[in-house]
C-alpha positions in Angstrom: 110.2 119.3 103.5 112.6 116.3 103.4 111.8 112.8 102.2 111.8 110.2 104.9 112.4 106.7 103.6 111.8 103.3 105.2 114.4 100.5 105.5 113.4 99.3 102.0 114.1 102.7 100.5 110.4 103.5 100.0 109.0 107.0 100.7 107.4 106.7 104.2 106.5 110.4 104.7 107.8 113.9 104.3 108.7 116.1 107.2 110.0 119.6 108.2 112.0 119.4 111.4 111.9 123.2 111.9 108.1 123.2 112.3 107.6 119.6 113.3 105.2 119.0 110.4 105.0 115.4 109.1 102.7 114.2 106.3 102.2 110.7 104.8 100.1 109.8 101.7 99.3 106.3 100.8 96.6 105.1 98.4 94.8 108.4 98.5 94.7 108.6 102.3 96.6 111.6 103.7 97.7 112.0 107.3 99.2 115.2 108.7 100.5 116.0 112.2 102.8 118.4 114.0 105.4 116.8 116.3 106.8 118.6 119.3 110.5 117.9 120.2 110.6 114.4 121.7 107.4 113.2 120.0 107.2 110.2 117.7 105.1 109.3 114.7 104.8 105.6 113.7 104.0 104.4 110.2 103.2 100.7 109.6 102.9 99.7 106.0 103.3 96.3 104.2 105.3 94.6 106.9 107.6 97.6 107.7 107.4 99.8 110.8 109.0 103.3 110.5 109.3 105.5 113.6 109.9 109.2 113.1 111.1 111.1 116.2 111.7 114.8 116.3 114.8 115.1 118.3 115.6 118.8 117.9 114.1 121.8 115.9 116.7 120.9 113.2 116.5 117.1 113.0 114.4 113.9 112.9 115.6 110.5 114.0 114.4 107.6 111.8 114.1 104.0 112.9 112.8 101.5 110.4 112.6 97.8 110.5 110.8 94.8 108.9 108.3 93.1 111.2 109.0 89.4 111.7 106.2 87.1 110.5 
């Protein structure tokens, strides 16, 4: 499992590109899912949106940005 960080350097989630498994834990709440190739998982936390897309069986593409107020 690799650490996936947002644009502020905070841990957004952990993921395994080989299996598509993605897990996020925040304030005691745990969310788990399996992504197929081409699928996307979006995490919104404290004004930051992080999109995790499984692009191949070996790699995720991460897009993270601050939401304008």
